[in-house]
N, C-alpha and C positions, 0 to 999 in steps of 0.2 A: 533517705528513702527515695527511690526512683520516681520520677514524675510519670503520671498516667497520661497516655495520649488521648486527646479529646477529639480526634479526627480519624476517619477511615482512610488508611493508607492507599487502598486501591482507588477510592474515589478521588483522592488528591492526585494520584498518579495519572488518572484519566484526565483530570483538569489540566495537568501539566502537559500531557500529550497533546491536547487540543490547542493549548497556547503555543507550544513549539511548532505544531503543525501549521497554525495560522500565521505566526510571525517569523518563524525561522529561529535557528539557534542564536545567531549573532544579535539579532534585534530584540531578543528576549533577555531583559536584565533580571538580576536576582530580585530587585524590587518589584518588577512586573509579576514574577512568580509569587512573591509574598502577597501582593494585592489580589491576584487571581485565585490563588489556592486557599486563601483564608487562614493561613498558618503563619507563625512568626519565623524569622530567620533561624533562630536556634532550633526550632522543631524541624525546619526544612533540612538544615545541615545534619542534625542528629539522626534523622530518619533516612534521608536520601543521599547524604554526602554533599558535594558541591554541585554547581549548575551542570557541569559536564556529566557527572554520574547520574543526575536526575534525567538529563536528556537521553542518555543511553538506556536507562531503564524504561523511559517512556517510549523510545524507539523500539526496544525489544518487545514491549507490550503491544504496540501497534502491529508489528510484524506477526506476532503470535495470533492475535485475534483475526487479522486479515488472512493469514495463511490457512487457519482453521476454517474460516468462512468460505474461502475459495474451494477447498476440498469438499465441504458440505454442499456448497452450491452446485458444483459439477455432478455430485452424486445424485442430485435430484433430476438430472437429465441423462437418461440412458442413450439418447441420440446425440452424437458428438456435435454435429452442425447446429442442432437446436440449442445445445449447451453453450457453445461459443457465441451464438447469436444472442442468447439471453444474457450471458455475461457482459458482452460489450454493450448491449442496450442498457443494462442496469448501470454500467459505468457512465454511459452518456447521460442517462436520466439523473444520476447522482450529481454529475458535473453541472448540468443545466439548473438543477434546483439548489446548488450550493451558492448562497448569496455572498459568501466570503471568497469564492473562487480559490479554495485551498489546494485543489488538486490532490496529489497523493503525498503523504508524509515521506515515504521512501524516495520518490522521485524528487521532491523538493530538497531533501537532504543530499542527494547526489549532486544537484545543481549548486548547492551552497557549500558543501564541505569536501567535495572531491575535485581535484586532487588536494592533498595536503594533510589528510588524516588517514593514516594507514589502517587503523582499527576500523574506521567507518568503511573503508574500501572493502575490507574482508566481510563486514556485515552486509554490505550491499551485494557483493558477489554471492554470498550465501543465499540471500533473498532471491536474487535472479536465478540462481541454480535451482532453488526450490520450485519456483514458478515454471521454469523450463521443464523440469522433470515431471511436475504435475501435469502440464500440458502434453508432454510426450506420452506419458502413461495413458492419458485420456484418449489421445489420438490412436495409440497402439491398440487399445481396447476396441475402438471404433473400427479400425482396420481388421482386427481379428473377427469382429462380429459381422463383417461384410458391409458396414455402413460407408466406408471410404474405399474408393477404387484407385485413389491417387497413386502415382508412381514417385511422387515427391519424397525426398528424404524426410522422415518424420521428425528428426531432431532439428533440421533446418526449419521445418514448418512450425514446430513448437517455439523456436526462437523468434520467428516472424510474428506469431500470435502474441508472444510476450511483448515484442516491440510495439505492436498495435495497442495492447492494453496500456503500456507505459506512455505511449504517444497520446492516447485519449486523455490521460491524466495531465500531461504537460501542456498540450495544445489548448485544452479547455480552460486553462487558467487565464488565457488572454483572448480566446475566440470561442465563445460558447454558441457556435452555430450548429444547432442540433442536426439540421438536414445535411450539412457538409460532413459532419462526423458519421452519421448513419450511412451515407453513400460510400464513404471511405471504408467503413467496416464491411459493407456489402462487397466491395471489390476484393478486400482481403479474404473474406470468407468464400469467395468464388473458387479459391484453390482447394476447398474441402469438397472434392468430388469423389 
């Protein structure tokens, strides 16, 4: 007779995501996972596979919730400059209030696992492409609505804004100077004319 799972898979996956996000892949042992997730090794392996498979599932879950949240966030702001200002300010406020200085799970994984893991390289590239396309489409809509008069190439501008977003996440891990971050964002957003 098969054993009944006494835990919520999604809840365990979220806990694993937070642990990998905080500690990184290499620094998180299977025993750390067992201790943090509140499940035994057999349940962990039966449900999620090995540590690498659990990491990749947690990473995919993080990407999905963050990409969905990004699209929903920008939809709340019909004005492009206001939308990017709000997005970057939210990222800065999140970084300032994060006592663990976790940064971004995707950015952390880039720093830890790239180069060396071709599968992760593809996932990171997909994530970057998603963000760039999302930013480009948002900029394009603003241009079509007459909000932006810029003659800048919108794809290059989308890449720059992606770089600013990723930069906030990485820089804030070591230097959470809110004023410096806000001023840098202000300079970047001055291109949205």
